[in-house]
C-alpha positions, -999 to +999 in steps of 0.1 A: -398-911-369-384-883-348-352-863-362-324-868-340-303-836-326-266-833-313-252-807-292-214-800-304-193-777-284-178-755-313-154-728-290-147-722-252-149-686-254-111-680-250-106-698-215-080-723-220-098-755-217-110-785-239-146-790-256-168-809-246-174-843-261-206-840-285-240-847-268-269-861-281-304-852-275-331-882-272-369-873-272-373-880-235-344-861-217-341-825-212-302-813-217-292-788-185-260-767-191-244-745-168-212-744-133-235-765-111-218-801-113-256-816-115-252-808-147-262-828-176-233-804-199-211-793-165-185-767-173-157-761-152-166-736-125-128-724-120-128-715-160-165-703-173-170-675-148-197-661-171-216-690-175-245-689-146-249-722-123-280-732-142-277-713-171-300-730-202-321-759-208-329-779-235-358-796-243-382-814-261-409-794-282-429-814-308-407-829-331-377-809-319-362-789-295-358-758-276-340-733-255-349-719-222-324-692-206-329-697-168-323-661-156-288-666-164-269-636-151-253-632-182-274-646-207-278-672-233-270-661-267-285-673-301-272-667-335-262-634-318-294-628-304-301-624-270-326-655-257-359-643-243-377-671-224-377-698-244-372-706-283-378-734-308-338-749-320-330-751-354-304-767-375-273-750-370-281-727-347-255-717-326-259-706-290-232-686-268-239-684-230-224-652-221-220-621-243-184-643-255-184-672-237-185-707-251-207-717-280-225-749-291-237-756-331-274-772-321-266-797-355-297-826-370-282-855-371-303-884-391-340-860-405-370-875-397-396-885-423-434-874-416-461-888-429-474-872-464-500-848-460-532-848-476-540-854-508-570-836-527-590-863-548-596-841-576-562-819-580-537-853-564-521-820-550-503-824-520-528-798-489-506-786-466-524-794-424-529-766-407-502-742-396-501-737-358-482-714-342-469-720-309-470-681-294-507-677-307-526-682-279-523-654-255-525-665-221-532-641-185-494-642-179-488-626-210-511-599-203-506-599-161-470-606-161-466-602-121-487-627-122-455-655-133-430-641-119-434-647-079-398-651-064-378-638-092-387-604-094-364-604-054-336-621-072-332-611-104-355-580-115-332-558-088-374-553-071-352-544-033-333-522-051-360-505-072-383-505-041-357-482-018-346-464-043-387-453-044-381-446-005-353-425-007-369-410-036-403-401-015-382-395+015-364-369-005-392-350-017-403-345+022-376-332+038-364-307+007-357-273+033-341-290+058-308-290+039-287-315+070-314-342+069-317-341+032-278-347+027-276-375+051-305-392+029-288-384-003-252-398+009-266-425+023-284-434-010-252-424-029-226-446-004-252-476-006-253-477-045-214-474-044-217-500-023-241-529-035-222-521-073-188-535-048-213-561-041-219-572-076-181-571-085-177-595-055-204-618-063-208-640-027-239-630-007-233-624+023-261-611+049-268-576+052-273-574+085-235-584+089-221-559+062-245-531+082-231-536+115-199-532+095-202-494+087-229-493+121-194-504+138-168-478+121-192-451+123-195-457+161-157-452+170-153-421+145-181-406+177-168-419+203-136-416+227-122-452+204-112-418+174-092-407+200-072-432+213-064-438+175-057-403+170-033-396+199-014-426+189-010-424+156-010-382+155+011-379+188+031-406+194+041-418+158+051-394+133+019-389+118+012-349+132-009-340+096-009-302+100+021-300+095+029-293+053+067-283+053+073-300+020+061-330+002+078-356+020+072-346+054+030-344+040+034-379+031+052-394+062+023-376+079-004-383+060+007-417+059+009-426+099-020-396+105-041-409+080-034-441+061-024-462+090-041-449+115-077-450+096-068-486+073-070-499+109-091-486+122-116-496+096-098-532+098-113-535+134-151-550+121-137-576+098-115-592+130-146-584+150-168-609+127-140-630+122-135-633+161-173-633+164-172-664+140-147-686+147-172-689+179-197-709+160-195-734+136-188-736+100-219-734+086-227-705+111-186-692+101-193-686+069-228-670+071-210-641+100-177-645+100-140-636+078-133-671+058-123-660+032-106-628+008-144-622-002-158-619+029-129-591+041-134-573+010-173-574+018-173-561+056-145-541+048-161-518+015-192-516+042-169-504+071-155-479+046-192-472+044-195-459+076-161-438+077-171-419+047-205-411+055-197-399+097-163-383+074-185-363+047-215-357+070-201-345+100-169-327+091-161-319+053-201-311+043-208-286+075-165-273+071-178-256+039-211-248+045-201-224+073-168-210+061-189-202+026-222-188+047-199-165+064-180-150+040-211-151+013-245-163+021-262-194+038-276-204+004-239-207-013-230-223+018-254-252+015-255-252-026-214-257-019-222-284+005-241-303-018-215-300-047-186-315-024-208-343-011-218-360-041-180-363-056-165-373-021-194-398-017-186-415-053-151-413-048-152-429-021-154-463-046-116-453-055-109-437-025-118-456+009-141-483-001-109-495-023-083-494+005-102-513+033-117-533+008-076-540-005-069-544+032-101-567+038-085-594+007-051-595+033-072-603+059-097-626+048-064-645+026-044-650+060-076-671+073-070-696+038-035-696+043-028-691+086+008-706+086+019-670+069-008-648+087+011-621+099+032-613+066-001-612+045-014-586+070+021-567+070+016-563+032-023-562+036-019-527+054+013-509+045+000-512+009-037-498+020-020-470+040+008-465+011-026-457-018-044-440+016-014-415+023-005-410-017-041-398-025-040-377+006-009-360-003-012-356-039-042-341-041-028-309-023-005-303-058-023-320-093-060-332-098-046-348-131-021-369-101-052-372-079-071-391-101-038-413-114-034-422-077-079-430-076-077-452-108-045-472-096-064-476-063-095-491-081-077-508-105-060-526-066-091-536-057-109-545-092-080-571-095-077-584-053-114-594-066-109-609-087-081-633-073-104-636-047-134-645-068-106-671-079-093-684-045-131-686-029-139-722-018-179-713-024-170-701-061-194-728-073-221-710-053-214-675-067-230-656-085-219-645-117-201-613-128-191-597-161-160-573-148-150-570-178-159-579-218 
C-alpha cells in the first residue's frame, strides 16, 4: 500500500490571516498552491503578495510526492533551500513560498507496507532490490537547455531586457568618437533601466507602446511651442520667475510655480490624454490603453518623466556644461564632465522626476476609482508632487546633504504610493508579485 500524505500550513509568513485546514494528498490528484482562486490551496491574493498566482505544484511521484516550482517570482524554499525544478518530498519537509512567505509542513500519515525484498536461499539474509536514482538519466534538454525553455525565456528569464542591453552596447561601441550620439544612447539606456525598475515595483503589465507614447508626447511638448505657453503662464503671469534668487523664501516660491507646478502639470498631460482615449473604448480596451486605477497613473507618469528627463538633460544641461568647460579648458574635458553629469542626472530621476510624476499619477488614477472626490484628490496630488519638486530644486543650491534627504523622501513617497496602488488594484489577482522589501 502507498503512504498517505498531508500538507499542513504552519506559518502565514507574518500575514494577519488564519491558518488553512490540513489538505490530504491522494495519489490520483495534484495539489496546486497559489493566489489564483482555481488552486486547490488558494491563498488570499490581497494578503499573500509574495505568492505567485500559480506558485508551486505538489504531485504524486512513485510511492510519494514531489514539489515543482512553477516559475514563481519569489521562489519556493524547502527546508531553507531554494527549489530548483522538482524535488521529492520527505516526511517533515517545510515548504516556504517566497523568502519569508507562508509555510507548509509535509507529513506522512501512515507508512505503507512494501513487499519484502528478495531472499538469498543460501544465506537467508534479505538482499536489497536495485536502487534507481531518478536523476541518473541524462536527457537532451539537460544537455541543451535552450531546447526546452520555450516561452519561459521571454517571460521568466528577462530575455527582452538582455537583448536590448546587447543592442545598446553594440550601438555605443559603434558611436565612440561621436559624443552627442553616444550620450543619447547611454542616457536612453539608463533611463529605460530606471523605468524598468519602477515597472517591476508596480507589478502590472501595461502595453509598451502606451508607455513609450507617454514619454514621447512629453518630449514632443518640450521641443514645440507648447512649452513656451507653459513658461509664459507659470513664469510670466504667475510668480514663477526662477531667475530671482533673492532669499530662500523667494527662491522656493519661484521654484514652486516656475518648476514644480509647471513641470508636473505638463508631465501629467499624457496621463490625462490616455485617460480620455481609454474612455472612448469599451472596458477591455480601456484597461489596456487608458487609466482605470492608480497603477496606470504611476506607470504613465513615470514614463512621461523619462521623456522630460532625457530632453532636459541631453538638450540643456549636458550641452551647457560641455560648452562652458570647452571654452574655459578644452573640448575633451568638457565632454568628460558632460558624461559625468549625464549619468547621475538620469539615474537620479528615480528619486526626482519619476518620483514626482509617478506620485501625481497615483492621484490621477485614484480619482478614477473615486470619481465623487475627483477634484480634491487631484489638487492634493498636484500640490504634493509640486512641493516635493520645488523643495528639491531649492535645497540643491545650498546643501548636498539636504538634497539627499529630499531625494530619499521623494522616493519614499513614490514607493508608498506604489504599495497602496497595488493594494487598491482591481486587477490585483492578475498582477505579478514583487518584493519591495524583505
